C-alpha positions in Angstrom: -0.1 0.0 -0.1 1.3 3.4 -1.0 1.3 5.9 1.9 1.2 9.6 0.8 4.0 11.7 2.2 2.7 15.0 3.4 4.2 18.2 2.0 6.6 20.1 4.0 5.3 23.5 5.1 7.5 25.2 2.6 6.3 23.1 -0.2 2.7 23.9 0.9 3.4 27.5 0.7 5.0 27.2 -2.8 2.0 25.4 -3.9 -0.7 27.9 -2.6 1.1 31.1 -3.0 1.5 33.0 -6.3 5.1 32.8 -7.4 6.0 36.4 -6.7 4.2 36.2 -3.1 6.2 33.0 -2.4 9.7 34.5 -3.5 9.0 37.6 -1.3 8.1 35.4 1.6 11.0 33.2 1.0 13.5 36.3 0.8 11.9 37.9 3.9 12.5 34.8 6.1 16.0 34.7 4.9 16.6 38.4 5.7 15.2 37.8 9.2 16.6 34.2 10.0 20.0 34.4 8.3 21.1 37.8 6.8 20.4 40.2 9.7 21.7 37.8 12.3 25.0 37.2 10.4 25.3 40.8 9.7 25.4 41.5 13.5 27.6 38.4 14.2 30.1 39.7 11.7 30.7 42.9 13.7 32.1 40.7 16.6 33.2 37.5 15.0 35.5 37.1 12.0 35.8 33.8 10.0 37.9 33.6 7.0 38.3 31.0 4.2 41.5 28.7 4.2 43.1 28.9 0.8 45.7 26.4 -0.5 47.3 27.6 -3.6 49.0 25.6 -6.3 51.7 25.3 -7.6 53.2 25.7 -4.1 56.0 28.4 -4.1 54.8 30.3 -7.2 54.0 34.0 -6.9 50.4 34.3 -5.4 47.6 35.6 -7.4 46.5 38.8 -5.8 43.0 38.1 -5.9 43.3 34.6 -4.4 45.4 36.2 -1.7 42.6 38.7 -0.9 40.0 35.7 -0.4 42.0 34.9 2.6 40.8 38.3 4.4 37.1 37.8 3.5 34.7 37.6 6.5 32.2 35.0 5.1 29.8 35.8 7.9 29.2 39.3 6.5 26.4 39.2 3.8 26.9 41.3 0.6 24.8 42.6 -2.1 25.5 39.4 -4.1 24.2 37.4 -1.3 20.9 39.3 -1.4 20.4 39.1 -5.1 21.2 35.4 -5.5 18.9 34.6 -2.7 16.0 36.8 -4.2 16.3 34.6 -7.4 16.3 31.4 -5.5 19.9 30.4 -5.5 21.5 28.5 -2.8 25.0 30.2 -3.4 24.4 32.9 -0.7 21.8 31.7 1.7 22.1 29.4 4.6 23.3 26.3 2.8 26.3 27.9 1.2 28.1 31.3 1.4 30.0 31.3 -1.8 28.6 34.9 -2.7 31.0 36.4 0.0 33.9 35.0 -1.7 32.5 35.9 -5.2 31.9 39.5 -4.1 35.7 39.7 -3.6 36.5 37.9 -6.9 34.1 39.5 -9.1 33.1 42.8 -7.4 35.3 45.1 -9.7 33.9 43.5 -12.8 30.3 44.6 -12.3 30.1 46.9 -15.3 32.2 44.9 -17.6 30.8 43.2 -20.8 31.5 39.8 -19.4 30.7 36.4 -20.7 29.5 34.2 -17.9 28.9 30.4 -18.2 27.4 28.1 -15.6 26.9 24.4 -15.8 23.9 23.2 -13.7 20.5 25.1 -14.0 19.1 23.5 -10.9 16.7 20.8 -12.0 13.8 19.9 -9.9 13.4 16.6 -11.6 14.1 13.9 -9.0 15.4 11.5 -11.9 18.6 13.3 -12.0 21.2 12.8 -9.3 21.8 16.5 -8.9 18.3 17.4 -8.5 17.4 20.5 -6.3 14.1 18.7 -5.3 10.5 19.9 -6.0 11.3 23.3 -4.4 14.2 24.0 -6.9 14.0 27.1 -9.2 15.8 26.3 -12.5 18.0 29.1 -13.8 18.0 31.0 -10.5 21.7 31.6 -10.5 21.7 32.7 -14.1 19.0 35.4 -13.5 21.2 36.4 -10.4 24.2 36.9 -12.6 22.2 38.8 -15.1 21.1 41.2 -12.5 24.5 41.6 -10.9 26.3 42.1 -14.3 24.1 44.4 -16.3 26.4 44.4 -19.2 27.1 40.6 -19.3 25.8 37.8 -21.5 25.0 34.7 -19.4 24.9 31.1 -20.7 24.2 27.9 -19.0 23.8 24.2 -19.4 22.2 21.1 -17.9 21.7 17.4 -18.5 17.9 18.1 -18.1 16.6 19.1 -21.4 13.3 20.0 -20.1 14.5 23.0 -18.1 16.6 24.7 -20.9 15.4 28.2 -21.6 16.2 31.4 -23.3 15.7 35.0 -22.0 17.0 38.4 -22.4 21.0 38.0 -22.1 20.5 34.4 -21.3 20.9 31.3 -23.3 21.1 27.7 -22.2 22.3 24.4 -23.9 22.3 20.8 -23.2 25.4 18.8 -21.7 26.2 15.6 -19.9 29.4 16.5 -17.9 30.5 12.9 -17.8 30.5 12.6 -21.6 33.5 14.1 -23.3 31.7 14.2 -26.6 28.8 16.2 -25.3 31.2 18.7 -23.6 33.1 19.1 -27.1 29.5 19.4 -28.6 28.6 22.1 -26.0 31.7 24.2 -26.7 31.3 24.0 -30.5 27.9 25.9 -30.2 28.2 29.2 -32.1 27.1 31.5 -29.3 29.7 30.0 -27.0 32.7 30.6 -29.3 35.0 33.3 -28.2 35.7 31.9 -24.6 34.4 32.8 -21.2 35.4 35.3 -18.4 33.8 33.3 -15.7 33.0 29.5 -15.9 31.2 28.0 -12.7 30.6 24.2 -12.4 27.5 23.8 -10.2 26.6 20.6 -11.9 26.5 17.0 -10.5 29.0 17.6 -7.6 31.2 14.5 -8.1 35.1 14.4 -8.4 34.6 12.4 -11.7 32.1 14.8 -13.0 33.9 17.9 -12.0 37.3 16.7 -13.4 35.7 15.5 -16.7 34.1 19.1 -17.3 37.2 21.0 -16.2 39.5 19.0 -18.5 37.2 19.5 -21.4 36.4 23.3 -20.6 39.3 25.0 -19.1 40.9 26.0 -22.5 37.6 28.0 -23.0 38.5 30.3 -20.1 39.8 33.8 -21.5 42.9 35.3 -20.2 42.4 36.8 -16.8 39.3 34.7 -16.4 38.2 32.7 -13.4 36.9 29.0 -13.3 35.0 27.9 -10.3 34.2 24.3 -9.1 31.4 24.6 -6.3 30.2 22.1 -3.7 33.4 20.2 -3.3 32.8 17.5 -0.6 35.2 17.6 2.2 36.0 13.9 1.8 37.3 14.6 -1.7 39.7 17.6 -0.8 42.6 15.2 -0.6 41.8 14.0 -4.0 41.7 17.4 -5.4 44.8 18.4 -3.7 46.6 15.5 -5.3 45.1 16.0 -8.7 46.0 19.7 -8.9 49.5 19.4 -7.5 50.6 16.3 -9.5 48.6 16.8 -12.8 46.9 20.2 -13.2 49.7 22.4 -12.3 51.8 20.7 -14.8 49.4 20.2 -17.5 48.1 23.8 -17.5 51.3 25.8 -16.4 49.5 29.3 -17.3 46.8 28.7 -14.7 46.9 29.2 -10.9 44.8 26.9 -8.7 43.4 27.4 -5.2 41.4 24.8 -3.0 39.2 27.2 -0.9 37.6 25.9 2.3 34.8 28.2 3.5 33.8 28.1 7.2 30.2 27.5 7.6 27.6 26.9 10.5 25.7 24.2 8.4 26.4 21.9 5.6 30.1 21.9 6.2 30.8 18.9 4.3 30.4 20.5 0.8 31.2 24.3 1.4 34.3 24.1 -0.6 35.5 25.5 -3.9 38.3 25.0 -6.4 39.3 28.4 -8.1 41.2 28.5 -11.2 42.6 31.8 -12.5 44.2 31.9 -16.2 47.3 34.1 -16.1 47.9 34.9 -19.7 
């Protein structure tokens, strides 16, 4: 006999309220439960990321060094914008936007080309599903608002959530399939490289390395590549991979494993940040 599982209070509200009203309620709760308390806390407590750069001993990238001084407790405009659109980059689960504000803050008015893998499917058939409350395309719309002169691209394995809007265009990609990655980057709109590439896809070491190896050459000089949601249990794998292989295979790139303090979800609140030098 099948037993119906009752909806969570959040899911009940999402179903009953108009989309705009639900977004406003969700954002208001974030302000009261997370943003304001963290803002007050940041005046008294300072928590900064741990940054391990590769190759060791090479002159440090200035922007990567600056990340070491970021107080990840202090909410930023980028945190608010991403949360408003429904992204988890800057609310209670993750606080990447505190780091991104330092990485990308001076680029706000530039005509950037931004690409993000992983639109946030809500389809439970896919391993990286955000669940029924997921909002596909949330981060892409956040990037579009934050960078008013940028063109934003995205890709996902779920063809049903691909979309096109003003300054946003999305494509299919399976990040475990090298042919699919080559096909993705052969699309005419994606020719010319990217200033920012973010992997927010399936969050496995195999998937991340597959997409990085097939995509890093499409990063423009001075550009930044980020792998999100790195599991704490795989950090040693990343350290070995970067030090023994990537720092030699890609000598014109600087790599950093960034471990960000978090009050919750500490197991995957880590990043790989890559900067192209030339």
